[in-house]
C-alpha positions in Angstrom: 87.8 99.8 82.1 90.1 96.8 83.0 88.4 94.5 85.5 90.6 95.7 88.5 88.4 94.2 91.1 90.2 91.9 93.1 89.5 89.7 96.3 90.1 91.5 99.6 92.9 89.2 100.3 94.8 90.2 97.3 94.4 93.9 98.0 95.8 93.2 101.5 98.5 91.4 100.1 99.4 94.5 97.9 99.2 96.5 101.1 101.5 94.3 102.9 104.0 94.0 100.0 104.2 97.7 99.6 104.9 98.3 103.4 101.6 100.2 103.9 100.1 100.6 107.4 96.8 99.2 106.8 95.4 100.6 110.3 96.7 104.0 109.4 95.2 103.9 106.0 91.8 102.6 107.2 91.8 105.6 109.9 92.3 108.1 107.0 89.6 106.5 104.7 86.5 108.2 103.5 84.1 105.4 102.3 81.6 107.8 101.3 80.7 108.5 97.6 81.4 111.9 96.3 78.5 113.6 94.6 80.7 114.9 91.8 81.8 111.2 90.7 78.6 109.2 91.3 77.7 107.4 88.3 80.7 108.3 86.3 83.4 106.2 84.8 85.8 107.0 87.7 83.4 106.3 90.6 84.9 102.9 91.6 88.4 104.2 91.2 87.9 107.3 93.4 86.1 105.2 96.1 89.1 103.0 96.2 91.7 105.5 96.5 89.8 107.5 99.1 89.0 104.3 101.0 92.9 103.6 101.0 93.6 107.1 102.1 95.9 107.8 99.1 93.9 110.7 97.7 91.6 113.2 99.6 88.5 115.0 98.5 88.4 118.7 98.0 85.5 118.9 100.4 83.3 116.5 102.3 81.2 115.7 99.3 83.4 116.7 96.2 86.4 115.0 94.7 86.8 117.4 91.8 87.6 114.6 89.3 88.1 116.9 86.4 90.5 119.1 88.1 94.3 118.6 87.0 96.4 116.5 89.4 99.0 118.7 91.1 102.5 117.6 91.7 101.7 117.7 95.4 98.8 115.4 95.0 100.7 112.8 93.2 103.7 112.8 95.5 101.4 112.7 98.5 99.5 109.8 97.1 102.8 107.8 96.5 104.1 108.7 99.8 101.0 107.3 101.5 101.2 104.3 99.3 104.9 103.6 100.6 103.4 103.6 104.0 104.5 107.1 105.1 108.1 106.3 105.7 110.2 108.4 108.2 111.7 111.6 106.7 115.0 113.1 107.6 116.9 115.9 106.3 116.3 119.5 105.3 113.5 120.6 103.3 115.3 122.3 100.2 112.1 123.9 98.7 111.3 127.5 99.6 107.6 127.0 98.1 106.9 124.0 100.4 106.0 125.4 103.8 107.0 123.0 106.7 103.4 122.9 107.9 102.2 122.0 104.4 100.3 118.8 104.2 102.7 117.6 101.4 105.9 118.6 103.1 107.1 115.2 104.3 105.9 113.6 101.1 107.9 116.1 98.9 111.1 115.8 101.0 110.9 111.9 101.0 110.2 111.8 97.3 113.1 114.2 96.5 115.5 112.4 98.7 114.5 109.1 97.1 115.1 110.5 93.6 111.3 109.7 92.7 110.9 113.3 91.7 112.9 116.4 91.7 112.1 120.2 92.1 111.7 122.5 89.1 114.9 124.1 90.5 117.3 123.7 93.4 114.8 125.6 95.7 111.5 125.4 94.0 109.2 122.4 93.8 106.0 123.9 92.3 103.6 121.8 94.5 100.4 123.4 93.0 101.7 122.8 89.3 99.9 120.4 87.1 101.5 117.1 86.6 101.7 115.9 83.0 100.9 112.3 81.7 104.5 111.7 80.8 105.6 113.0 84.1 103.3 110.4 85.9 104.8 107.8 83.9 108.4 108.7 84.8 107.6 109.3 88.5 105.4 106.1 88.9 108.1 104.0 87.1 110.8 105.3 89.5 108.6 104.6 92.5 107.6 101.2 91.3 111.4 100.3 90.8 112.2 101.2 94.2 109.3 99.1 95.7 110.9 96.0 94.2 114.5 97.1 94.9 115.5 97.8 91.3 117.2 100.8 89.6 114.6 100.8 86.9 111.7 98.9 85.2 111.3 98.6 81.5 109.4 96.8 78.9 111.2 94.9 76.2 108.4 95.6 73.5 107.8 98.8 71.8 104.1 99.7 72.3 104.2 103.3 71.8 104.6 103.2 68.0 101.0 102.2 67.6 99.9 105.5 68.9 99.5 108.5 66.4 101.3 110.9 68.7 104.1 108.6 69.8 106.6 111.1 68.4 105.5 113.8 70.9 106.7 111.8 73.9 109.8 113.4 75.3 113.0 111.6 75.0 113.5 111.3 78.7 109.9 109.9 79.0 110.0 107.3 76.2 111.0 104.3 78.2 108.7 104.9 81.3 105.8 105.8 79.0 106.3 102.5 77.0 106.5 100.8 80.4 103.5 102.6 81.8 101.3 101.9 78.6 102.5 98.4 78.4 101.3 97.8 82.0 97.9 99.5 81.2 98.4 102.0 83.8 98.1 104.8 81.3 95.8 104.4 78.5 94.9 106.3 75.4 93.3 109.7 75.7 90.7 111.0 73.3 91.2 109.8 69.8 93.5 106.9 70.8 96.2 109.3 71.3 98.7 109.2 74.3 98.6 113.2 75.0 102.0 112.8 76.8 102.3 116.6 77.6 98.6 116.8 78.6 97.7 117.3 82.3 96.3 114.4 84.1 93.1 114.9 85.9 92.4 113.7 89.5 90.1 111.0 88.2 92.8 109.8 85.8 95.5 109.7 88.4 93.0 107.7 90.6 92.5 105.1 87.8 96.4 105.0 87.3 96.9 104.3 91.0 94.3 101.6 91.1 95.6 99.8 88.0 99.1 99.9 89.6 97.8 98.4 92.8 96.0 95.5 90.9 99.2 94.7 89.2 101.1 94.4 92.4 98.5 92.4 94.2 100.1 89.1 93.9 103.0 89.2 96.4 106.7 89.5 96.7 108.8 88.5 93.7 111.9 88.5 95.8 110.8 85.3 97.5 111.2 83.6 94.0 114.3 82.4 92.4 114.3 82.7 88.6 117.0 80.0 88.2 118.5 81.8 85.0 122.1 81.2 86.2 124.8 79.9 83.9 125.5 76.2 84.4 128.7 75.1 85.9 128.1 71.4 85.6 128.0 68.9 82.8 124.4 67.9 83.8 121.5 70.2 83.8 117.9 69.5 85.0 115.6 72.0 83.3 112.3 72.3 85.0 109.7 73.4 82.3 106.5 75.1 83.6 103.7 77.2 82.1 104.4 79.9 84.6 102.4 82.3 86.7 102.8 86.0 87.3 101.3 85.5 90.8 104.4 85.9 92.8 103.4 84.3 96.1 102.1 81.2 94.5 105.0 81.1 92.0 107.3 80.7 95.2 104.9 78.2 96.8 104.7 75.8 93.9 107.1 76.2 90.8 110.0 77.3 93.2 109.1 74.6 95.5 109.2 71.9 93.0 112.6 73.2 91.7 114.0 73.4 95.2 113.0 69.8 95.7 114.5 68.7 92.5 117.8 70.4 93.5 117.9 68.3 96.6 117.1 65.2 94.7 119.7 65.8 92.0 122.8 67.1 93.5 125.1 66.6 90.5 122.8 68.7 88.4 122.4 72.5 87.9 118.7 73.1 88.2 117.2 75.7 86.0 113.8 77.0 84.9 112.0 77.5 81.6 108.5 79.0 81.2 106.4 78.3 78.1 104.1 81.5 78.5 106.0 84.5 77.2 103.1 86.8 78.1 103.8 85.9 81.7 107.6 86.2 81.2 107.1 89.8 80.0 104.6 90.7 82.6 106.9 89.6 85.5 109.9 91.3 83.9 108.0 94.6 83.5 106.4 94.6 86.9 109.2 93.1 89.1 112.3 93.4 86.9 112.8 89.5 87.3 114.1 87.9 84.2 112.8 84.4 83.6 113.9 82.4 80.4 111.4 80.9 78.0 112.2 77.2 77.2 114.2 78.2 74.0 116.3 80.7 75.9 117.0 78.2 78.6 118.0 75.5 76.2 120.2 77.9 74.1 121.9 79.0 77.3 122.6 75.2 78.2 124.1 74.7 74.9 126.2 77.9 75.3 127.3 76.7 78.8 128.6 73.3 77.4 126.0 71.1 79.1 126.5 67.5 78.1 123.6 65.8 79.7 120.3 67.3 79.8 117.3 66.1 81.8 114.0 67.8 81.2 111.0 67.6 83.8 107.8 69.4 83.0 105.4 70.4 85.5 102.5 69.8 83.1 99.4 68.2 84.5 98.9 66.0 81.4 100.3 64.9 78.0 98.6 67.7 76.1 99.7 70.1 73.5 102.3 71.6 75.6 104.1 68.6 76.6 104.0 67.6 72.8 105.4 70.8 71.8 108.1 70.4 74.3 109.1 66.9 73.1 108.9 68.2 69.4 111.2 71.2 70.2 113.8 68.9 71.9 113.8 66.5 69.0 113.7 68.8 66.1 115.9 71.6 67.3 118.2 70.2 70.2 118.6 66.5 69.6 122.3 67.0 68.3 123.2 69.8 70.9 123.6 67.6 73.9 125.4 64.2 74.3 122.1 63.0 76.1 118.5 64.2 76.5 116.1 62.7 78.9 112.6 63.7 79.7 110.4 63.0 82.6 106.5 62.2 82.2 103.7 64.6 83.1 102.3 64.7 86.4 99.1 62.4 85.4 100.5 59.6 83.2 100.1 56.2 84.9 97.4 54.5 86.9 99.6 54.9 89.9 99.9 58.6 89.3 96.2 59.1 89.3 95.8 57.1 92.5 98.5 59.1 94.3 97.4 62.5 93.2 93.8 61.7 94.1 94.9 60.8 97.6 97.0 63.9 97.7 94.0 66.1 96.7 91.8 64.4 99.4 94.4 64.7 102.1 95.0 68.4 101.3 91.3 69.3 101.7 89.8 66.7 104.3 90.3 69.0 107.3 88.1 71.5 105.7 85.2 69.0 105.4 83.2 69.4 108.5 80.2 67.6 107.7 78.4 65.4 105.1 76.8 68.4 103.6 80.1 69.7 102.0 81.4 69.0 98.7 84.9 69.6 97.5 85.1 70.8 93.8 88.4 71.1 91.9 88.6 73.3 88.9 90.9 72.2 86.2 91.9 74.2 83.1 90.4 72.1 80.3 91.8 71.6 76.8 90.5 70.8 73.3 93.2 68.0 73.2 92.4 64.3 73.7 94.3 64.5 77.0 91.3 66.5 78.3 90.1 63.0 79.5 92.4 63.1 82.6 89.6 65.1 84.3 87.0 62.4 83.8 89.8 59.8 84.6 90.4 61.6 87.8 86.7 61.8 88.7 86.4 58.1 88.2 89.5 57.7 90.4 87.9 59.5 93.3 84.6 57.6 93.0 86.4 54.4 92.9 88.2 55.3 96.2 84.9 56.1 97.8 85.2 60.0 97.8 81.7 60.5 96.6 81.7 64.3 97.7 84.6 65.1 95.5 83.7 66.7 91.9 86.0 67.7 89.0 85.1 70.3 86.4 87.1 72.7 84.2 87.3 76.4 83.0 87.4 75.9 79.3 85.6 72.6 78.5 83.2 70.3 80.1 82.1 69.8 82.6 82.0 73.6 83.4 81.0 75.4 86.6 77.1 75.0 85.8 77.7 71.2 85.2 79.4 70.7 88.7 76.8 72.8 90.5 74.0 70.7 89.0 75.9 67.3 90.0 76.4 68.8 93.6 72.9 69.9 94.1 71.5 66.6 92.8 73.8 64.9 95.3 72.3 66.9 98.2 75.3 68.9 99.2 74.6 72.4 100.6 78.2 73.6 100.9 81.1 73.7 98.4 84.8 74.0 98.9 86.6 75.3 95.7 90.1 74.6 94.7 92.1 74.6 91.6 93.3 71.3 90.0 96.3 73.0 88.7 99.9 73.1 89.6 99.8 76.8 90.4 96.9 79.0 91.8 97.4 81.8 89.4 95.2 83.8 87.2 92.6 81.0 86.8 92.2 80.3 90.5 92.1 83.8 91.6 89.6 85.2 88.8 88.0 82.3 87.1 87.4 80.5 90.3 87.4 82.8 93.2 86.6 86.3 92.0 83.4 87.1 93.9 83.0 90.4 91.6 82.8 88.3 88.4 79.3 86.9 87.9 80.7 84.1 85.6 83.5 83.0 88.2 82.9 79.7 90.0 82.4 81.4 93.1 79.5 83.4 91.7 77.9 80.4 89.9 77.9 78.4 92.9 76.7 81.1 95.2 74.0 82.1 92.8 72.7 78.4 93.1 72.4 78.7 96.8 75.5 77.0 97.9 77.6 78.2 100.8 81.1 78.6 99.2 84.6 78.6 100.5 87.6 79.1 98.1 91.0 77.7 98.8 93.5 79.4 96.6 96.3 76.8 96.7 97.9 75.0 93.6 98.7 71.2 93.5 102.4 72.3 93.7 102.1 73.3 97.4 101.2 69.6 98.2 104.4 67.7 99.0 103.1 64.4 97.8 102.6 66.0 94.3 106.1 67.4 94.4 107.5 64.0 95.3 105.7 62.5 92.5 107.4 65.0 90.0 110.7 64.2 91.5 110.2 60.4 91.0 109.2 61.2 87.3 112.5 63.0 86.9 114.3 60.0 88.5 112.5 57.8 86.0 113.3 60.2 83.0 114.0 58.3 79.7 115.6 59.2 76.4 113.2 61.2 74.1 112.6 58.1 71.9 111.8 55.8 74.8 109.0 57.5 76.6 106.4 55.4 75.2 104.1 58.4 75.4 102.3 59.5 72.1 101.6 63.2 71.9 98.9 64.7 69.9 100.2 67.3 67.4 99.2 70.8 68.3 97.0 71.9 65.5 98.1 75.6 65.9 101.7 74.6 65.5 102.2 71.1 64.3 105.9 71.6 63.3 106.9 73.5 66.4 108.1 76.4 64.3 108.6 79.8 65.5 106.0 82.2 64.2 107.3 85.2 62.2 105.7 88.7 62.6 103.7 89.6 59.7 104.5 93.3 60.1 107.2 95.7 61.5 107.9 96.2 65.1 105.2 98.0 67.1 102.4 96.0 65.9 101.8 98.0 62.6 100.5 96.1 59.5 100.1 97.0 55.9 96.8 97.2 54.4 95.0 93.8 53.9 93.2 91.0 55.6 95.0 88.9 58.3 94.1 85.8 60.4 95.2 87.0 63.9 95.0 85.8 67.5 93.0 87.7 70.0 93.6 87.1 73.5 91.1 87.7 76.3 92.0 88.5 79.8 88.9 86.9 81.0 89.5 83.2 79.9 85.9 82.1 80.0 85.3 84.2 77.0 85.9 81.6 74.1 87.4 83.1 70.9 87.1 80.7 68.0 88.9 82.9 65.3 89.6 86.2 64.2 90.1 88.1 61.0 91.6 91.6 61.0 91.1 94.0 58.0 93.4 96.9 57.8 92.7 99.6 55.4 93.9 103.1 55.1 95.4 102.7 58.8 92.1 101.8 60.2 91.7 98.2 61.7 88.4 96.1 62.0 88.1 92.8 63.4 85.6 90.0 62.7 85.6 88.3 66.0 84.1 84.9 66.1 83.1 83.3 69.5 82.8 79.7 69.9 79.2 79.9 71.1 76.0 81.9 71.0 76.2 83.0 74.6 76.8 86.6 73.7 74.6 88.6 71.1 76.2 92.0 71.2 79.7 93.5 71.7 80.9 97.2 72.3 84.2 98.9 72.0 84.3 100.2 75.4 83.4 99.3 79.0 80.3 97.4 80.1 79.0 100.5 81.9 79.5 102.6 78.7 77.8 99.9 76.7 74.8 100.1 78.9 74.4 103.7 78.1 75.4 103.7 74.4 72.9 104.8 71.9 75.3 103.8 68.9 78.4 101.7 68.4 76.9 98.5 69.5 77.8 95.5 67.3 75.0 92.9 66.7 76.2 89.3 66.5 75.7 87.2 63.5 75.1 83.5 64.5 75.8 80.6 62.4 76.5 76.9 63.4 76.5 77.7 67.1 79.0 80.6 66.7 78.7 84.3 66.8 80.6 86.7 64.8 81.1 90.4 65.8 82.6 93.2 63.5 84.5 95.4 65.8 86.9 98.4 65.5 90.5 97.8 66.8 92.2 100.8 68.2 95.8 99.2 68.4 97.5 95.8 68.2 99.6 94.4 70.9 97.6 96.4 73.6 95.0 95.5 76.0 91.7 97.0 74.7 88.4 97.6 76.5 85.5 95.7 75.1 82.0 94.8 76.5 80.0 91.6 75.7 76.2 91.3 76.3 75.1 88.0 77.8 72.0 86.4 76.2 71.2 84.4 79.3 71.8 87.0 81.9 70.9 90.0 80.1 73.8 91.8 81.2 76.9 93.5 79.9 80.3 92.2 80.9 83.8 93.7 80.8 86.2 92.0 78.3 89.8 92.8 77.7 91.0 91.7 74.4 94.7 92.0 73.0 95.2 91.5 69.2 98.6 89.9 68.8 100.5 91.4 65.7 103.2 88.6 65.7 100.5 86.0 65.1 99.0 87.7 62.0 99.0 85.8 58.9 98.0 87.5 55.6 94.9 85.8 53.9 
């Protein structure tokens, strides 16, 4: 199961964004546990949809999870999800009585074009809804929620399924979208089963996954800045990016807006470096954001002469070096001039100003001398990781002894920061990201109270009273002003005086070519391949994929010995499994697991067993076909 549990604040944001009447839903909610789902894989999903009032039980103590979802069930759930909008017009369907519970939902969905009848006057409310029909109906519903005609996914993920050819032509795009979004996952044997009926439990899971995907705010508040240039000079603001809509608007958009005010003679445009985020936003919100190369190619096409590039990167790490390398090697002769600004933390003055900005942003929350403020950075294997220690030193030198700096993916980690906080005698901790945006890391690795490995959980387990502030550095005006100053001080590429460490994964800044055809299908052989984990604290060192007779097996090596077992499936299933558990082989402080891989370029459920906590944890892995290199 995908780790869909989010903070209550995110769920409330989803409710607000989708126009749901929270009070009305609460009044309908049945918070009890149905006897026929207790202990099953669907228990949490069913509890959630019933608490939100989206689906009803068949009786007071029975949900009927294995019964097929009816067309009325699905339409009624979406109608409630939309906030029960007012319904007008005639009911065209003779088989939907005017006093039927689904009457308004059916009339509304038909009028909106979300679902049509089986004929002009027949809706078939009791008929089973098929899996590909759910994909089509949910796709139209989701598009209308973000005021788009349709939502699509630009990558073909269906080809990895053995029964992809069974998807009806009218359902291929919405099914591809639903599978890419992880709303619909493979059925028995890893098949799509597009014409199969969906059970009520499966529909509950699909609705919950959709809710999670839309729990980050309103994309319409953002400005993708992908417009054609009309001026000879362009300022390209380069960011890693985030799919958290509200914080993207509060940070990246705010920075770009400030740049526009400071540079009236320039077209200000955007480029993201994270293509996985670009694809997610496009699939979910229909908002097209350019990656850096697309943005640069568009500038060339538009006839831009003077290019100014300002990154929002925190440091001179691999990303900043990759950006400079790309500009130098691929675009140096495409513009009359190229200037680039420095990362946020470059000079001594930068550290002093950002430290003061961090303190000023949090000082009002510190009510007594028992409160520590702990900033969580990302961390990197690059030498630039020293910015965190340098910032800690800056804070200490300025007398802010109650401020602590740690990271997600390097030292000091949460446990190290907790130890320092406890030894200093503090009883409370304010957690806040030391990142430009408060995106996935801030919401999940820092603030997720349901993840036992999050900073929130680690700090509370140590007996500290915790407050999470999910605010990126980009929300702080002083930080944005400093980035504007860096843009104003931009110099020619060769004159920065900044030496960037080459990225060991891509030292020549070359585009990687796919080792196999579209759809993530590889020929028999052994490949070095990248495996991404949705839970970023899970440190993957390397992965070798073996393909033989159409079956795939991964030798996944973790960078530590923190986990001793893995399982292809959920943590709940792993705890009950009598076979299929892979024991790790430890060597040189690393642990390797041999695991079956169902498909490439698709988020797959795995579970990992913690040695320290003797507990299984859900891990979501994606094996990326376009990174595969034959060995």
